[in-house]
N, C-alpha and C positions, 0 to 999 in steps of 0.2 A: 504493500500500500504506500510505502514511502513514509518518511518521518513526519512530513507535514500533515498528510491525511491521518496517519495514526494518532498524532497529537490531537487533531480535531475530534476524531471519533472517541478517543479516550476522555477528552474534556467533556464532550456531550454526554457520554454515558455516566461519568462521575457526577456532573452537575444534575443530570436528570434523576439519577438515583437519590441525590441529596434533596432535590425538590419534592419527589414523591414521599420520601420519609419525613421531611420537614413539614410538608403540607398536611400529611395525615396526622402527624403529631399536633400541628396547630389546630386542626379541626376538632380533634379529640379534646384538647385542652380548652378551646373556645366553647365547645358544647358543654363540657363539664362545668366551666365557670358560669355560663349563662343559666343553665338548668339548675345548678346547685344554688345560685343566688335566689332564683324564684322559689325553689323548694324550701329554703330556710325561711323566706318571707312568709310562705303559706303555712308552714308549721307554726311559726310565731303567731300568725293570724288566728289559727285554730285554738291556741292556748288562750288568746285574748277573748275569743268568743265564748270559750268554756267558762271563763271567769265571769263574764256578763250573765251567763245562764245561771251560774251558782249564786250570783248576787240578786238577780231579778226573777229567777225562776223561769220555767219553760213557758209560762203564760205571760210573763211580764217583759218579754224581749221580742222585738220585731226584726227578724233577720233581713227583711227587705230593706229596712232603713240602715241596718248595720253593714250590709255588703257594699263594696266599692264597685258600683255598677259602671263607673267611668272606665275602669280597666277590665270590665267583663267578668268581675268576680262573682262566683256563686257560692252560697253557704247553705248547708243542710244540717239539720239536727236529727239524728237517727238513734233509735233504741238498740238494745242488744240483739233484737230479733231481725234487724234490718228494715224496720218500718220507719218511713220518713215522718217525723213528728212535726217538723216545720221546715220551710224552704224559702229562700229569697226569691225564687222564680217558681210561679205556679205550674210551669210546664214540667218541673222536675218532681214527679210524684214517686219516683223510684230513686234509689241511691245512684249518684253519679258513678261510683266505683263499687259495684256490688262485691261483697266479701272483704272489703277494706275496713275491718272493724278491729282496731288495735285494743290491747288491754288498757285499763285505766292508767294514766300517767305515761303512756307511750305514744309515739308518733309513727306513722307510716305514710308512704307516698307512692303514687303510681302515675305513669304517663299513659294517657288515653289518646288513641288516634282521633276519636270523635266522641261526642255525647249525642246519641240519636234524638233524645228528647228536645235538644236545642235546635235541631235541624241545621247544624253547621258541621263542616268537615275539618274544622280547625283542631290542631293538637291541643289537648287540655292536660294540665298537670293538676292532680288532685292530692291534697295532703289531708290526713285524718288524725284526729287526736281524741283519745279515750279518757273519760273521767267518770266520776260517780256523783250523783245528785240525790241525796236522801235515800241512799241504798239502791238507787236505780243506775244501772250502767248505761251511759250515753256516749255517743260519738259525734264529733263535729267534723264534717267534711267540707273543705274549702277548695274550690276549683278555680283555675284561672287559665285563660288561653295563653299558649306559648308560641303562637304562630310567628310573632315578631322575632323571637329567638331562633326559631327554625329557619325563617327566611334569612336572618343574618348569617347563620352557618351555611346555608345553601348558597348565598351570594358570595361569601368568601371562598367556598369550594369552587364555584364557577370561575371566580377571578383567578384562582390558582390554576385551574384547568386551562383557562384561556391564556393566561400570562406565562405559563410554563414553557410552551413551545416558542413564544416570542423571546423569552429569556435564553432558551437553548440556542435560538438562531443568533442572538447577539453574541453568546459565548463562542459559537462556532466561527462566526466571522472574525471576532477579535483574535482567537487563537490562530486562525488561518493567516491573518495579517502579521501578527507578532512573530509567529514561527517562520513565516516567509521572510521577514526582515532579517531574522537571525541567520536563516539558511542562506540568504544572499551573501552575507559576509563569509560564511563557510564555503559557499561555491566560489567566491572570489579567491579565497585562500587556496582551495583545491586547484583552481585554474592556474594560479601563479606557481604553486609547487609543481604541477604537471609540466609547466614550461621550463623548469629548471633542469638542465642536463649536466653532463660531465664537464662541458665547456663553460658553464655559467653558474658554477657553485657559489660565486660571490654575490648572487642576487638574493634578496630577502623578501618575505611577504610583508604586506602592510599591516600594521598593528592598530586596530580600531581603539579609540580612547573610551571604551565602554565600561571598563573596570568590572568585567564579568568573565564567565568561562570562555567566551569567544576571544577576548583579549589574551587570556591565559593560553588558549590553543595557539594563537598566532605567535606568542612569545616562545612557546614550546617548539613550534615548527622552526622558528629562526634559530633556536638553540641547537636543534637537531642538525640544521644545515651548517651551523658553525662546526659541529663535531665531524660531519661528513667532509667538509672542506679541509679541516685539519688532518683527517685521516687520509684524504686523497693526496694532500701535499706530502704527508709522511711516506705514503706508498710510492709516489713518484720520486721522491728523494731517495728512498731505499733502492728502487730499481735503478735509478741513475748511478748511485754510488756503487751498487753491486756490479753493474755493468762496467764502470770505470775500474774497479778493483780487479775484475777478471780480465780486462783488456790488457793490463800490464804484463802478467805472466804469459798470456796467450801470445802477445806480440813478441815477447822474448823467445818463446818456443818456435814461432814461425820464422823469425829471423835466423835463429840458430839452425833450424832445419834447412833453410835456403842456403846458408853459408856452407854447412856441412855437405849438402848434396852437390855443391859445386866443386868439392874437393874429390878428385878421382882416387886419391890415395887412401881416403878414409881416416886420415890422421886427425882431421878436425873433429870428428865424432868423439875420438878419445880425449882430445883436449877440452872439449866442451861438455863432457859427461857430467862433471860436478855441477856446472851451471844449469844444465837441463834437469838434473835431479833436484836441485834447489828450487827451481821454478815450479816443478811438478808438485813438490811437497808444499810449497807456498799456496798453490792453487787448490790442492787437496784440503789444506787447513781452512782456507776461505770458504770452500764449498761446505765443509762440515759445520762451520760457524753459521753459515746462512741456513742450513738445514735445521740446526738447533733453534735459531730464532723463528723459523717458520713453524716449528712444533710449539714453541711458546705462544705464538700468535693464535694458533689453532687450539690452544689448551690441550695440546697433546704431548707435553713434556712429561714423560713417565719417570717417576722416582722410585727406585727399588730401595725402600727404607729398611734399615736394620740398625742395630747398635753400632755406633762408630766412636772410636777413641781418637779424638782430635789431636792428642799429643803424638800418637803414632803417625798420623798424616803429616804433621809438621816436622817431625824428626826425619821422615823420608824426604820431604822437600828440602830440608836443610842439608842433608847429605848430598842431594843432587846439586843444590846451589853451591855448596862448598867445593864440589868436584869440578863443576862446569864453569866456574867464574873465579875471578881474583878479588872480588869484593870482600871486605871485612864484615863478617856476620856475627852478631851477638844475639843471644836468646835467653828468655826466661819462660819456661814452660811448666805448667801444672797439669796433672792428669785430669781431663774432663771428658765425659762421655755424653753424647747426644744421640738423637734418633734422626737418621737421614740416609741419603744415598752416598756411600763412600766415594764412588767414582766422580759424582758431580761436585761434592765438596772438595775433593782433591783438585778438580779442574778449577774451582774458584780460587783456592789457595795458590795454585801454580800461576794463574793469571795475575794475581795481585803481586806475588813474589817476583815474577818476571818483570812486571811493570816497575816495581821498586828497584830491581837490579839495573834496568835499562836507564832509569832517570837519576840514579844515585851518582854521587861523586866518588864513591868507593866504600861507603859504609851503609849497612842495612841492619836493622834491629827488629826482632820478632818477639811478641809476648802473647802467651796464652794463659788466661785466668778465668775463674768463675766469679761473676758479679751477680749476686742474688740468684735469680732464676735463669740467667743467661750465661752462655759461654762467650767470652770476648777475646777476639784475636786482633792484636794491633800490629801492623806491619809498617815500620817507619823507614825512611831513607833520607839521607842528608842532601838530596837534590832539591830543585826548585819546588816551592810550595804552590799548590793549585790555587789560583785566585778565587776569592769567595764567590764572585759572580759566575764562575765556571764549575763550581763543585756539584751542582746538580746536572749540568749539561754534559759532563764527561761520561755519564752513564747512558747517554743516548747513542744510537747506532751511527757508526762512521764519523764520530766526532774526534777531531784532533785539535789540541790547543795550538795557538800561533807559534809558540816556542817549542812545539814538539819536534821530534826527529822526522826524518824523511820516511816515505812510505816503505822503503825497503827495511829500515831498522825499527820503525815505529809501529809496525803491524797494520792491520786493516781497520782498526777502530771499533772492533766488535767484541773484544775480550771483556771489557767492563760492562757492556750491555748484557752479555750472556751471564756474567757473574751476578749482576743485579737481578736478572730473571730467575736464576737458580736459587738465590737467597730468598726471593719472594715466595718461591714454591716451597721452601722449607719453613716459612713463617718467620724468617730472620730479616736482616737488613745489612747493607753495606754503605758506609759513608766515608767521606774524605775530609781531612782538616789539617791541623797543624799542632804539633806537640809543644811542650814548654820550652824546648831548645831550638825551635824554629825549623824542625824537620817536617817533611811531608808525611802525613799519617793516614793510613787506611784502617778503618775499624770494621770488623766483621762480628756480628752478634747473632747467636743462634739460641733458641730456647732449649734449656737442658731437659733431658728426658725425665719425666716424673718418676720419682722413686729411686733416683740415681744418687741420692745423698750418701747412702751406705757404701755404694761402689766407689764414690769419690774418696771417702775416708779410707777405704781399704787400699786404694791405689796410692794414696799419700803415705800410708804406713808401709806399704811394700817398697815404695821409693826410698824411704828412710832405711829400711833393712838392707836394700841393695847397696846404698851408699856405705853403710857400715861394713858390709861384707867385702866391698871393693877395697876398703882400707885395711882389712885384716887377713883375708884369705890370700893364698898363693896365686900367682898369675896362672891362667889356663889358656887353652887354645882360643877361647872366646873373649879373652881379656880386652883386645882392642875394641871390639864391638861394645862391651860393657863400659869401657872408658868413654867411648863416644856418647853413649846414652847418658852417663852421669854428667858429662860435660854439657849436654843439651839441657839438662834440667837444673841441677843445683850447684854446679861448680862456681864458687864465688871468685870474683876478680874485679879489678878496677881498670879493665881494658878500655873503657870509654867513659866520657864525662857524664853520661846519663845513667851509669850504674848497672849496665847490662852484664849478664854472665857470659864470659867469653867462650868461643868455640875454637878448639885446637884444629889447625889445618895442616 
């Protein structure tokens, strides 16, 4: 039916039902009020007449003079057997309401469609009051036409019956016009949104100053278009940056292939083997990073969660860093266990450590500690500090700061973005800032696995036992490894101004 017709039909049905219910209730209340008023007046009139009879006797009262003939009132005095003793109208030789003979001191009333003796078809209300006079039971019946009340109720009923359809028509026209005006604004918004395409995402719909749901709809549509435009820009930038990153190693491989193919001796292939291998690995890493980000965008990054000892991951990374670089590494590591994907967490740690090694001036410091319900990893380097205005931007994709290294040595700009996504999947966070000594600091925080307090204490006790045994027991075949482990955790030294525990290299 459409929203406009449905609104009109619904409004007409609701208002019509309300009119029927309200009209019926009004007629009932009006009838009750008018009839009850007359009934009370007639019952009071019967009591007054009974008092006159008691004072003057049945022979000393003239009901014809007592009755209010102007309003059509009729009065009868009846005995207990239903015989009319006296009447204000000579035509009423029988009771107006036969059988309406209440007990002394009680009143009764009855509505009559007509009184045949009067020769009129008017509705008559008769009220009877019983009393006793010198031991004789008597009843006074007072009747009065209620045609005026009936006509009033009938007139109101016809007015409601005739005015109801007119009112329903006014409601239908009003709803049709008002809903149509609202829908015209919605149609205009729909038309404007329908004309916005991929090439015109900067357009916006007109916002009507109505301060209602239509204005809220228009603002919501504009907000959605803002998000779509931002998403489109990010997607275009992502595709452009990815294409640019892939073009460099592909161009190198094409040029290398052309040069090597032009050499009939095949010696060029052997000389450029390392270059080709480097570019292939670089392109493979970039493709893997792009695949990881695509999974993150599609909510498809699967984490294989299990209990992970962060201190083990850091010790492994420290050994790799100590072996593969010449930077001075200091560390202070406490045993901390979390719930997460060990491979992904190792990937995050490696990304941040490699970033610190690349941008340091020769010194890197790593700390692992438990802070309340979080495991905190701080990776510092003595290189340039990230400017405050760029500390959020560096976690975006393909972002390199102006003073960053070249593309060959600086990476593709995806490592920090992947790290931030992995940490978000673990319920943790990664931030960048500056420590008290002016070093660049990356902080990784992960929620500690519930119930790991006891394990944490046991690990600390075991670490203390291992330290004591290293100092007392004789060297064994595993002594170098144990020495490395002790050096990574608790070996005190003043090798740096910041008080880190030194690592033997």
